[in-house]
Steps between C-alpha positions, in 0.01 A plus 500: 500500500157439354323676784752781548368855473640646178532840663761355734751461211427850380529667842813302584709500187386784277614793732849353518531455126361841411692702762825312433483586137375862543752598768801408290378691187714794376251782550712750304460282193141416588412875480626506138299199393192540724264588218621199295445271796151647566407456130617143495336403836176698436376511138748230405359243744141613428547450117671162560219382725233603251672322218542180709140527619378534145693187395376302799140605434527394138696175553327371813156666439517658851326825592715800456526588874589143587775514235623841631524358849740229386678745260577740782681218678703402193587847378719615797860398427748431779848520335706419806746280303529758224585785748755282676664407164511869389669602825750211470583587139541875578224614272383860478347610827223670301383168346535327834297758691231509216443128536526506881271794538238362264501168679434677832211703371331245276393289796299789637332552157426134458352458847268800451389369160446150646282633786294713258448210251430252776237721669325562167508125426348437840196711416590858607433779257733793440451813291786730387489705821510191716806375312681825544425522866602132544835577335554823707418314824693182421806642328560873588393479861728196543793699351430790732476269804825336406678830472369604841620177658832529321570846634381397851758219508758721333494734807531197729799366295670835516452507873661159528803606291751544778829327412600498867228256593594141420132395440411783259544284193275229629233761593514655157468165323205410722332833418524440120343160557218657702451763233442236237250298704323807646440636147363172363288398799353851556411544132389148411370369826347804664412761234448246219702695245808392306762359737744453211501868405508611867808284567680610182426867582632479860804309383588750230482778762754308705712424194522866413571644843625249754838380369717793627356427850557126500774394744594169324411513131661154435286342780186654360566361159598158629190461720261615227662273237450212754133591533458512124664161463271349766198662336 
């Protein structure tokens, strides 16, 4: 475990966790609270990270960018237990989707902020234009790539939606799994942009469009709940 490549854990577990959560989100409710989720996961995470970084710089006498590097790791919440409890108690879907949507998007914000702070701490220099271009490349291009991959696999899932074929359900489940890993690996490993945002984007495309074409909805939910538990 000491010599294990840390990217192995990210590339193995993170696509499963992100896609499993995003594909089960209620997109009709998500549309109504989209701006609130974006506000909490964007400016909310940024403000939280700056406050934590300021405290760490004051308390530990670290440089600001070193403090911001650690703060970007600490500021992204992952309320898995809270979301599960809200669903179990039958809480308002609006509150549940707000928390669930924010937790999906804040990982992307935190990773972009971490990379930016880490590179500045390592000696690279950025002006305002460089920061904007870095955000556009890392975040917006990742979101666009994820949507493209999502629609690509959606066409494939629709084509495999024949209820007369006994293996259609297995093929569709395999395609959703491939969609999650393709999104993350292409974005993070090949294009070096945010794999988190790409995976969330592709999974939301599937969540919004694929369910009427799924042969066995129960099997899809069961398999993805199993993946999430293993992750």
